[in-house]
N, C-alpha and C positions, 0 to 999 in steps of 0.2 A: 503553505508550510513546506519546509524542506524535509526530505525523508532520506535517511541513510541506512543502508543495510550493513550491519557489522560483518567483519571478515570471517567470523566463526559461524555464520549462518549460511546454510546451503538450501537449495531449492531444486526439487525434482518435479518435472511435468509428467503426469501419468494419464495419457489419453484425454487431454483437455482439462483434467483436474490436477491438483498439485499437493505436494507435501513440502512444508518448510521445516527445517531442523536447525536448532542451535546446537552446534557440536560441543560447546563449552558446558552447557547446562543439561543437555539431553532433552530439552523442550522441543516438541514438535506440534505442528498445526496443519490441518487439512483445509484446502480451499476448493470451492466449487468452480464451475466454468467462469463465471463473472469475476469472482475473487482472484482467480488465476490471471485473468486478463488485467485486472487492476495491479496485481503484483508485478507483472511484466512491465507495465507502464510506469509504475513507481521506480523499478530498477533502471529503466531507460532514462527517465526524465529527472528523478530525484526531487520532484515537486508534485503537489496534489492538483494544481489547476490544470496542467496538461492531461492528467488522468481523467478529470471530470469532463473536459472538452471532448476527449476521444471517446469515452464511454457514451456520452450523450449522442455523439454522431453515429455510433455503432449499434446502439440498442434503443428500443422504444421505451424511454423512461423519462420521467419529469426530473428537473434539476434538483428540487428540494429533497425528494426522497433519496435520490442518488447521493447527494452530499451527506445526508444522514447516514446512509449505508457505508459510505467511504469513511466517515468519521468514526463510526462504530468499529469497522475493520481495523483502522489505524490504532484505536484505543486498545483493542485486543492484542494486536501485534506488539505494541509497546509494552503492555503488561507482561507478555510472555518473553520479552527481551529479543524479539525477532527483528525489530527496527528501532531506530532512534529518530524522533521527530523534533525539529527545531523550528519555532515560529520565525517567519520572515521578518527581518528588521526593516522598519521604515525610517527614513530620515526626515526630520522636520526642519524647515527653514527658520533661521533665527534672525 
């Protein structure tokens, strides 16, 4: 999935944890250490697959629970207007 961070969303890293703020709505959200790492990777890559690959390499975690955790985080961030998620389009041969 493609992930876009709107221009009116700011992020502050606070000693390994973070706060995300939507300046337009005043909505904010706190992240723990792993969530903060995921946020940095989402901002860097703009896609979920590189986030999964990197976190799998950096932490001792199974892929299925990690994918569920990332999906849950994305869902919350979308609900709060802190990111926009766009499914990747696939082309089919005709």
